[in-house]
N, C-alpha and C positions, 0 to 999 in steps of 0.2 A: 937266136929267138924266133920262133914263129908267131905268126899273125894272133893265134890264140893265145899264147904267153905274154906278146905284148900288150893283148887286150885287158887280161887278167892283172897286170903290172899298172897299166894307166889308170882302170878302176880302182885300185888299192890306193893308188898315188892321190889320186883327185876327186874322189867318191862319186856320186850322182851327176854332180856338174860335170868331171870330167868325162863320165861317159857322155855325155850330147856333146861336148866339143870335139870325143875322139871321132863318134859318128859322124859329125859333119866333117870331119878331117877326111874320113873315107871315103864320104861319098858327098863331093863338093856341090854336084851338080844339083841336088836335096834342096841345099843351103836357102835359096830362095825362093821354094813352094812352102818349105817347111817355116819361114821367117813371117811367109805371109799368115800361115794360118796360126802362129802364136801371137801375131801382134791383132789377129781378128780375137783371139779369147782375152787377150788381154785388154781391148777397147770395149769388148761384152764386160768383160767384169767391171773396169771401169766406168761404164755408162750408167750401169745395173747399179752401181753405189752411188752413184751421182743422183739417180732419179729416186734412189731410197730418201737420201739426205734432203732433195726439194721437196720430195712428197711430206716428210715429215715436218720440215719447216714449215708449209703450208699447212697442213693440219695444225700444228703446236699454236700458230699465229689465230687461224680463224676459229678454231675450238676457244683459246683465249677470251677472244673476242666475245664468242657467243657466251659465255660465263658472265662476262662483266654486264650484260644486259640483263641477267636477273635484279643484280643492283639496282637499274633503271628501270625496271617494268615488273613490276610484283608478280604477275602471273604466268612471267615468261621461262617455259621450260627449257633449260640448255640442251642443244641437238648437237654432237658431232659431226664430223666429217671423215669421209677415209676415201683418199685418194687412188685410184687404180690407172696404172698406164696402159693404153690400148696400141694398138698397131694402126700403122695409116688405113688399112682397108677397113678396119673397124669402126663402127659408129659409137659416137661419143652418148651416154647415157647418164641418168642419174635415178636412184630409187632408193628406198629405206630399206634396211636390214640391221636387224638387232640394234635398235633406237639410234643408228646413225645413218647420216646421208651417204651412199656409195656415190661418188663422181668418177666415172670412168671417163679419160680425155687423153689428148695427144699431148706429147711434151714438145714443148716449143723452146727453140734454142735461147730466147731471152725469156731468164727466170723470172723476170718480173710480169711478162703475161701469162705465165702460168699464172703467179698468184693472183692477180687480177680476176682473171677467168676464174678460178675456182672461188674468189670471194662474192663476184656475182650471183653466182650459181647458186653458192649459201643463202645470200640474201635472197634474191628472187624465191627459192623454195622453201626456206623456214621462217623468213622475217614477214610476220603477219598474213601466215599463210591462210587462216581462218578469215581475216577482214576481207582480203584480197579477193576472193569469193565476188564480193559488192561491190568493190571499189571500182571507178572507171581504168582505161587503159592509161590514161596520161596521169592520174594518180598514183597508180601502182608504179609507174616506171620513174615519176619523181622522187619519189620515197627511197626506191631502189637507189638512185643515184647518190640521193643525200646521205643514205646510211652508207652505201658504199664510200664515200669519201671518209666517212669517220671513222670506219674500220680501218683504211688505211693509214690515216692521221695517227691513229693508236698503234696498230701495229706494224707498218712500214712506210713510216713519212717520206722516208726517202725517195718514194717512187712516186708522190703524190701529183706531183709536176706531169710524169709521164700518163698516168691514171687519167687528167684531165684533158690532156694531150689528144691521146690514143683512144679515149671510152666516154669521158662525159662531156666534153665540149660537142662531140659528133651527135651526141644524142640528146642532148637538152638543147642545142640550137635549131636541131630539125623541128622543134615545135614550139611554139610560142606558150602552149599552154603549160608544157612540163617544166620550160625555164619560170615563167610565172609562179609555179608552186613554188619551184626550188628555191625562188628567191623570199617566198614569203615563210618557209621554214626556216632560212636563214634568219629572218627578223624574230622569229619564235625562239629559236634558239640560242639567241643572244642574251635572252633573259632567262635562260636553262629550263626550259617548259617544252621543249620537243619531245624528248622522251618520257619523262613523268608525267605530262599529261597529255599532250596529242597522242603519241603513240599507244601510251595507257589506256584513253578512250577508245581508240580503235581497235585494241585488243579486246576490250568492254564489247565492243560491238560484234566481234568476230565469233563471240561465244553464246551470242544470241540465235535464234535459230530463223529464219525468214520465208516468206511464202515464196517470193519469188528473187532470185540473186538480179544483182548488177542492176537494180531499179533506177530510174531516172532521178525519181524522189530522194531515193538514198544519197547517191552520187552528189545530187543538191545541198543536202543537209551535211556531207562531209565536208563540202566549200564552204558552207555558212559556218562552220565549229571552226575551221581554218583562220577564216577571216575574221570571228570573233577574238581568237588565241593573239593575231595580228593586231588586232585593235589594241589590246591588251598590252602585248610588247612593247608598241608605240607609244605607250602613256608616258606624260611627265610623272615625277616622285610628287605625291600627292595630289594629283587629280584625280577626281569621284565622279565625272561626268561620262564615264562608260559603260557599258553594257558588262555586267559582272556575273551575268547567270547566261546559260545556252538552255533552252527549252525546245526541242525537236519533238519530233516522234518516237527517235530512236535514243538519240544522244541527248541526258538531259543532266549539267553540273553547272558548277557553280562555283566562282572563287572569293573567297573572302580574304581581303586585305586586313592583316593585323599590324598598324604598324604606329599609329595614335600616341606619341610618348604620355600625355596627359592622362588618356584612360588607363594606360600601362601603371604608370606610376600610383594610382590610388586604386589599383585593380577593380576598374570597373569593368566587369565583363559582360553586364546584362545586356546593352546595347545589340553587342556580338550575340549573345543567345537568342534574343528573341528576333534579330534578324534571320539566324538559322534555321529558325524555328518554323519562320514563313517559307525559308525552301524545301523544308522537309513537307509541310501541310503541300506546298506546290508540286509535291512528288519528284523531287530532285532526287537522282540515285549516288550522283559522288558530287562532295563538296571537298574541295582544297580551300586549306587554311594556308596561307603564304604571308609571310615578313622577314623580318631581319633577324639573323642567326646569333643575335647579339645573347648575351648571356641571360640578360634578363627581361629580352621579349619573347626567346625561345621559350621560357620558362612560364612566362603568360600567354603564349600561345598552347603550350602543352595544360596550362590550368582549363582553358577554352574547351579545348579537346576533350578532356576528361568529361566535363559536365556535358556535353551534347551528348556523347555517347552513356551516360547515365540518363537522361531526360529524353532522347528520343532516339533509342534502338538505332544508333549507329554506330558501325565497327569502323576501327583503326584499322586500317587498310595496308598504308606505308607511312614512310616519315624520311627524310632526307635532308642532309644541307648541301648546298651547290653554289657553285658562281653564277654571278646576274649581271647584265651590263645593263643596268638602268638611266633613264634620261633625267639628266639633271641639269634643269637652265639650259635644256637643247644640247648638252654632251653626253655621252654614254660612259658611265662610271661602273668600275667591277664592285660590288658588295657580294659580303657573305648572306644567303637566303636560307630561308628553313622553309620546309613543306609537311603539312601531313594532309594526306588523304583518307576521309571516311567515306565509308561506303554505306548504302542504307540496305537494310535488311528485307526490303522489299523490292528487289528490283524485277522489271519484267524482262521475262527470257524468250517467250514462243511470242510470235508474232504470226498473224492469220491474214487470209484478204480481206477480212473487214475489217481490221484493225489497223492495215494499209491506207484503206482507203478513207479514213478518218484524217489521214494524215494532212497539214498544213504545213506549206511551205515556209521554211524558216526565212527571216526578215535577213538582208545584208548586215554583216560584220555583227550577225549572230543574235539581234535583237530578239527577244522570246516571242516563238511561234505563238503562242496565246494571242498576246498583244497584238500582233500582226493579223492573228484572224480574225480580233475585235475589232480592229479599222476595216477590213475587206466588206464585212457585215455592213 
């Protein structure tokens, strides 16, 4: 039997795999060279598959978080991300394409670092992107860090500790301003108002058009509003002597606490209606009705909401139930709360230079700018 006949016999007996083995048998000097090429192909295919898996995992989790923000922030429009891996010599970049944020990034051997990097790019580029034009660097950085932690806690809680060690702590500890703001957000978030009130108001502010971006007056007002919400979050149950309205040049809102059982049981809504009428006269743009989510209290809040919509041309903008840890005799206890946001149909959108020059700096903890201005006179 010659070589040709032997070849046909082996191929027929072993098939394609037999052909490969037979060739390696005939040419042993090629084995090492070809095995290197084969392993390179296998490694390339495995690596390519791994990259796709990692990219889809990041995209799926971040996009899910983006959609969940729609439930927290009424006028937030979810935008997805698309991960594209680049070579070592290429430059990372981000750009919008087909209503998605494309993130071109290098793959790190540590997949947790890939997730954190993509998540923080998403937050930096998409979260409050209009409002950030007017915020200070420390306000922007602190919000990104806090929301980044929220994203990880929701989508990948197993890497939160690593996020704190590798990313959060180095940035927060590098700036007293950033750390102080993050601590304020933590207090505000305890009573469930970080997203539905603070972020909601910043979103409204970002939709307005200003004469000059990032003015000190605007930054000062945002800090005062944060202090206003912090003071509310630190109140004891039943405490009445706290500022309930914030009346700045840009942000004008009020919180109406509806929790008095006696008034609810007799259906006495008039005191609330009259108080809200005063807020409307003072041109507050956003009014938040907040109280217990018990069946009776929720019904009472809804009743008040319907009345003020009918009487004062207020639009019901959002409502939600949420968990709040409120202070009761010095201790935080978790309760179910209910919130309705009503928005005026006469909100101011455009500010020119003359308007901004009339600005009166808000007092600490959000005491009304009107009252503060009167005292200065």
